[in-house]
C-alpha positions, 0 to 999 in steps of 0.5 A: 115915436117922440122925436120932432117933425124933422126926424119924422120926415127924414124917416119917411123920405128915407123909407121912400128912397130906399123901398121904391127903387127895391120893390121896382127892382123886383118888378113890384112897383112903387105902390108896394113899396110904399106900403111896405115901407108904411107897415114897417115904420107903422106902430105894429113893427118898428113903431117910429109912427104911432098916430098913422091917422094924422099923417094919413090926414096930411098926405091926403093933399097927394091925392087932391093933386093927383085929381087937378092934374087929371082934370088938367088932362080933360077939357070940358068937351072931353068930359062930355064925351065921357058922360057915358062911361061915367054915368053908365058904367060907373053907376051900374058898378057901384049899385051891383057891388053895394047890393051884393056886398050889402046882402053879404053884410045882411046875412052877417047880421049886420043891421040894413042901414050899416050894411047900406053904408059899408056896402057902398063904401066897399064899392068904392075903389082907391083913386090913388092906387088904381091911377098910380098902377094904370100910369106905371103899367103905362095904361092910362090911355088904353081901353080898360085905363079910360073906362076905369078912370071913368068909374072912379070919377063916378065913385068920387062923385057918389062919395059926397051924398053917401057921407051926407047920408050917414047922420041921417041913418044913424039918427044923429040930431043936427047933423043930418043934410039940410036943403040950405046945406045942399043949396050952398054946395051946388051954388058954390060949385056952379060959382066956381064953374062959371066964374073960375075959368076966366078967373084962373086963366087972367091970374096965371097971365098976371103971374107969367109976366112976372117971369119968376118960376117961384111965383108960378109954382106958388100960384099953381099950389094956391090954385089947387088947394085953395079950391080943394078948401072952398069946396070942402067948406061948401060941404064938398069933397076937396078932391072933387074940387081940385078936379073941377079946377084942373078942368077948367084949365084944361084947355088954358095956354098954361097947362103944361107948365102948371102940370110940370109944377105939380107933378113933384109935389104930387108924386112926394104926398102921393108916395107919403099917403100910401106909406100913411096906408100902410101904417094903418094896417092892423096887424094886430087884428090880422094876426088876432082873426086871420081867417076873418080877415082873409075871408074878407079880403077874398070876398071883397076882391071876388065880388068886385072883380066878377062885377067889373069882369061882366061890366067890361064885356059889357062895354064890348072890351076884349077878354084881356082888357075886361080882366085887367080892368077887373084887376085895377079896381077890385080893391078897397079905397081911401074913401072907406076910412072916412066912411068906416070913421063917420059911421062909427060916430054915427052907431052905424058901426061898432069898434071891432067890425071897424077895425076888421073892415079897415083891416080889409080894406087896407090889405086889399089895397096892399095885395092888389099891385101884387095880384095885378102883376101876376094877372099880367104875367099870366095873360102874357103867357096866352097867345094875344087875341088877333081881333082889335080891341075896342075902346069904350068910346069911339071918340076918346080912340080917335082923340088918341089916334090924332096925339101930335107928333110934331113939337115947335118951340118958340113962336116968333116969326120963324116958328109961326110960318112953320105952325101955319104950314102944318095947320092948313095940312091939318097936321096936329102939333104942340107949341111952346112958348115962353113969351106970355104975351106971345101966347095970348095974342097968338091964341087970340087968332085960334092957335093952339099953344102953351106957355112954358119953358122948352129947356125943362125936361118935365115940361117937355114931358108933360107936353107929350114929348115922348110921343113926338117924332119932330122938334123944331127948335125955333127960339129967338135966343141962340143960347136957349136954342142950343139949351133946348136942342141938348135937352131933346138930344139927351132925353130922345136920342132917336128924334128928328131935331129941326133948329133955327140957327142965327148963324154959321157958328151957331148952326156948327154948334147944332151940327155937333148936337146931330140937329139939322140947323136952318140959318134964319135969314138963309133962304129969304136972302137967296130969294132975294138975290134970285129976284135981283139977278132976274130984275138985271135981265137975266132969264128966271130959270137960269136966275133960280139955277144959279141961286140953287147952285149957289145954296148947295155950295154953301151948304157944303161949305158949311159942314166943311167949316164945321170940321174945323171951327175951333181953328180960326185960321183953318176956317178962314182959308176954307172960306177962301178957297171955297170962294175960289171955287165958287167963282171958277164954278160960274166962270165956267158956265160963262165958258159954255156959252152960259149967262153969267 
C-alpha cells in the first residue's frame, strides 16, 4: 500500500471495527478477529500493508501498556506472595519445554547452539494473547489464571538473558554481553525500584492538583513510555520496565485513575499488535510446505500442553483448571519473533528455517483462541467436579475472597463517618475522592482511598464496581452526586445506592432514580432537638419517642411530596396538611395525659 499514514490508520481501524464484532458475535473472541483482519490486510491477501514489521514494532507499545496495567494490579507485597509460582512454576515450565523442544530440533539436524536458543524461544508463550484470552473469559482471577500469569511473568524475565546470550553463542564480536553492561542494567533497575515510587507519587500529586484531565492522561502515558524507554536504553526489556512502574504505583492513591486513563490506549494498540501479527503470517510458506508447518504447530502445541498439564496437576490444580492452563499457554510468543531475527543475524538460524518458525509461531497464536473455545465447550459437557478448586497460593485465594463490596464516593465529612464505621467492623471498601489534597491528608492517617472522579464509567470499572453491592454517594456537590447516581443506576441497576442529599429537592431527584436519600443535617438536627427537649425537663424516654415519631412523619411527608414535587402549589398544600397532622398528633398525646 503506497498511501499515506492517514489512509493506513483508517484501514486498520475499519478492519478492527468490522472484524471484532463479527467474530465476537459467533463466540470466537476479539483476538481471533484482530488476527484474521491482519491476515486479510497483509501482503499475502489484499496487500494493503507490505511492511508488517514496521507496524509490529509500533504496536508493541500496546504490550508495554498491558504489562503496566498488570503491574498496577500487583502490589510489592502481593508480588512477594507470588514468588513461588513465578520462580518455581515458571522456571520448571521453561526448562522442561526448552529441553524437549531443543532435543527435537537436534534430531532435526540443528546445531546445539541453535537448538538451545530456538527451543528456549519456543518455550515462551504470548503474554498479549494469553492475558487477553483470560480477560475475555473472565478468568484472570481464577486458579489457572493466576498460575498462568505467574508463568508468563517469569518468561518475560528469562527473555532478557536469552536475548543477551544470542551474540555470545553466535560468536559475533563486540556484541557479547559484558560485565559492565550487566552492571549498568542492574543499576538502572535498582534506581527505578528505589527512587521511582516516591518520585512518581509526588509527580501525580502535583499534576492532580491542576484539575486538568488531559494533563493527567499525558503524565500517565509519559510514565509508561518513559520507564519503558529508560529500561530499553539500559539493555533491559521495555515490557519489564513498564511492569516495574506499574508495581511501584500499585499501592498509590492514583492507581484507579491511572488505570482508567491508560486502558483505552492499551486496548487500541494491543488490537493493532494482533493485526500486525496476523500480517506476518507467511501464507506462501504455509502453502509451499503445509505438512512441515502443520507438523511444527502440532508438535509445539502438544509438547507445551503436556508439560503445562503436568505442571498444573503438580501444583494441585483440578484437572479442569490444568487443562485450561495448557490451552492458554501452549502457543508461541511474540518475543520469539525478536529471538528468531537476532538468531538469524548471529548466523544461528538460516532464512528458510527462520520463515518456517515464524509461520509456526504465528499460526499457533492464531488458532489458540479457537482451540481454547473448543476445549472450554468440551469441558462444559462434562459434569463439574464436586471437589472445590484450590488456588495455587492460599494467600492469593484469601485476598480474592476479601474483594470489597462497598464503594464510597466522596470522602468529606459525610463519607468519612461511613468509612470509619466500616473500618471498625473490618468490612473492606473502596473509596474514591476527586480532591487530591483530601486524598493525601486522609492517606497519612492510614485510610485506603484513591484519587478519581466517580462520575466516569471507566474509573468505576477500574475500581471493581462490577463486584460492588452497596454504593454510598457522599459527594459535597449536589449535581456531581446526581450524575454519579445516574451513572451507577445505568451501569449496575441491581445495586443498592445510598446517597447523601443536601435538601428535600435533592432527595426527591434521588428518589426518582430509586436511590435511598440521606439528608446530610437531618439526623444531627433531630439529635439536637432531642437534647433541647430534655434540657426543658421532658423525660429522656418521652423526648426520644417524640423525635422518632417526628422522623417517621417527616419521612412520610418526603415521599408524599416526591409524588407531586413538580407542582409547587401541591407541594405547599401537602406541607400545610402535614403540619396540621403533626400538631394533632402531639395534641393527642396531651389529651392522653402525656407530656407535650
